[in-house]
N, C-alpha and C positions, 0 to 999 in steps of 0.2 A: 903385909903386900901390899905395895901398892898394885892396885890391878892394870891390866895391859894396856886398857882400854882408857882408862882415866891418866894415864903416865903423860905426861911434860917433858921435856926434854929443855925446854929452858925457860923456865917459866917470867923469868921479867925478858924476854919474847916474842912473848902469847900472842900471837896478831888478834887485834880488833877492828871495824871498820875503820877505815877513816875519816874522818872529816869532809873530805872529799869526795866521799865514797869511792872507791875501783876494785869490789871484789868482783872476783867475776864465777859467774852460778855453777853450780856440781855439776849440776844435766849440762851444761856443752860436753861434758864425760861419759856420764851415765845413762845422756839419753843419745849417748853417738852423734850431738852435732856436728863438736870439733872432725869427727870422719870422716865431713866431706870438706872439709878444710886438706889443701894444701900445705908444706911447711910457710909458702910465703904469703898466705889467706890469713893463717896460724898467727902468722907474727905479726901482721896489719892487724889483726882481730885483737891479739893481746896490746899492742899501741895502742889501737881507738881505746880502747876498756880504759887503758891505764890514765888517758887523757884528758876522756869525757869528763864531766862534767855529773852530777847526779842524775841528770835527766838524761843521758847517755851524749850529750851533744859535744860536736866538735870543732873547730876549726882551723884547726892545722891545715896549714898547706901542702899540698900536695908534693913540692921542692922541699919544705921539711920532712916530709913523712918519709918521703922514696932518700932523702941522707940519710936519715938515725938505720931505715931496712935494710941499705942498702941496694935499692930497687930502680932499674932505669924508670922513666916516665912510660913506658908503654909496658912494662912492668907490672907496676901499681895500678894504671888504668886494667890490667887484664885481671890481677890480681881483687881490686875496688869489684867489679862486675862479678867475678864469685862470690864473693860474702854477700854480693847484693841479693845474685840468684842462690844462693843458702837460704836468704831471710834473713840473713845473721846483722845486715847495717842498711841503712837509707844512705843514700848520698842525692844532693842535689847541690852543687857547685858556688858555695864552696863548702858548704855545711854538709858532718858529717854526724849519722845517729843513729848511735848503738839500740840494736834494737831490743825487747825482753825477748826472754825464748821463750819459743810458745809453750800454753800448756797441754795434759794428753784431748781436752777437745780442742784447739786448735788443729786444724787442717789446713795449713795454711805451707806447711814443709814438707815433702814427703818425705818419705823410709828411703837413704839408697838401693832397698829393693826392689821400690815403684819405679825408679826411675825411669822414664824411656830411652834407652840406649842410642838408640837413635835418632831422635828427637834432641837430644844430646850433646851427639857428634857435630850433626845436621847448625846447629847453633853454634857450637866451636867453628866449623868453619867457616861460619859467617863471620867471629868477630876474627878472624884471620884474614881475611878479604877485606874487612874493612878497616887491621892493623898496617898492613901490605898499604893500602888505599893511601893512611894516612902517614907512614914512611914515604912512600910515592912522591909526596907532593913536600914535604921537607927540602 
């Protein structure tokens, strides 16, 4: 009898690290990093992890990303900023970098319980004002 933990449903389709290196670190879920992402941010993160090279770099343009994820430029900008704030990616146009997830000894990513909600609301308000200002300029 095969042990449940060693059972593979489709052995011929067993995943292996592909040559282009695009697997997602399990700590994204286990350590709660995914809990910091809303659905568009999780989709952008998955997209970037999928298209990035072994160093986590991607030069995909905003128009292409927006088309694939069905995000407007404004939505993409906000989504990207949320991932930067969550310390999951770095962005310096036109380059994206998917960052290695922090280790237990890294103190760069705050626990969701430790986030200052008042500061987060103030930051969100500032972003909304910036977006309104940009929209008015268009």
